[in-house]
N, C-alpha and C positions, 0 to 999 in steps of 0.2 A: 583440380578445383582450386580457385584462388582464395586468398585469405579473406577477402570481403564476403564471398559466398559462405565460407566456413564460419566466419564471425556471425553472419546473419542467421545461420542454422543454430549455432550455439545459443545466441540470444533468444531465438524463437523457442528452443527447448526449455531454457531456464525461465522464460517469461510465461510459459503456457500452463500454469496452474490456474486454468480458467474454468475448472469444473467445480461444481457445488461442494460445499463442506460435507464431510461424512458425519454420522451421528456423534462420534467422539469429539471431533473438531467443533461441531455445533455446540455441544455441551460445555466445552472449555471456553469458547467465545461467550456463551451466555453467562458463565461465571464472571468473566472479565468485564462484560458490559454491566452486569449488576453491581460489581464492585466499583466501577467508575461512577455509576449512578449514586451509590451510597457515599462515596468520597466527595463527590460534588456537593451533596446535601450536607455532609458533616463538616467539610473543611472550607468551603467557599463562604465568604462573609455574607453575600447576598446574591445567590445565583439566579433568582427568578425575577429580575427586573425587566428583561426583554422577552422572556418566555415564562408563562406561568407554570407552576409545578405540575399541575394536572396534564398540561400539554406535553411537557418534558417527559413525564412518566409514560404517557401514551406513545411517544416517539420511541422510547426505550423498549417498551413492550412490543411494538410493531417490528422493530429490528430483530428482537429475539425470536419472534414468531417466524420471520422470514429467513433466519439463518440457514435452514436446510436447502434453500433455493438459491443462495448466493455464494460467491467465492470469497476467498480471503481478502483480496484487494477491495472488493465491494464492502466488506465488513469494515475495513480500515477507513474507507472514505465515509461510510455512514457514521462511524465513531467520531471522525473529525467534524462532520456536519452537526452531530449532537452537541459536541463541546462548543462548537462555534455558535450554536443557538443561544448560549449563555450571553454572548454579545459584548464581552469586554476584551480589552487588549491583553490582559495577563492570564487568561484561561485558554489553554490550548492542549491539543492532543498530539504528541510526538509520534509520528507513524513508525519510527524506529524504536519504539518503547519495549518491544518484546523480541522473542526470537523470530527471525524472518528468513526467507530464502533470499539470497543475495546473488548478484552476478559475480562471477569470479574475476572481474576486471573492472577498471575504472576508465570512463570515456571522457574526452575533453574536446571542445570545439577549437579548431584552428581555422579561422575564417568561416567558410561554409562547410568545412569538412569535420566530421566527428571521428576521432581516432582513439585507439586503445593506448592509454598512457601508463597503465599499471595493471598487473595481473598476478595470478598465482603461478607458481613454478610450472604447473601442468599446462598452462596456456601461454607460456612465454613466447612461443612462436607467433602469437597474435600481436605482440607489441608493435605499435606503429601502423597496424592494419586500420583501414578506413571502413566504418560502418556505412553502408549505402542503403540497406533495407533490412527488414525483418519479415520473413515470409513474403507475403504479397504486398506489404506496406513499404512505401518508399520512406526515406528519412523525412521528407517534407510532410508526409501524411502522419507520421508519428508525432 
């Protein structure tokens, strides 16, 4: 097996938390989302210029209701969308704001090639390897 294939398999495994949240995860995310909602209302000078408060609250509630049916990445995207609905340049949601699952390596483009440029000791043998695909998806499709 060549390094490119192994790298693709490793990335596929690390990236495949695509299953829905379990009840405990849903409850923890619901707490976070509610806290975000509260902080926006308490700390933002005027959060409801571009979206009214009732609509914002409705979006928050819909997200909480749908938590058991979505995965962690979808929650993150929805939280970014909620915060973006405030519609100003200084209010944002940092996707890396909490504990997350991370790839054990860093990738960088060299022309058209995406290569491993840094990794943990366990995956040192992948340094310099080129990522060509993840599962059935080519790099161009990703």
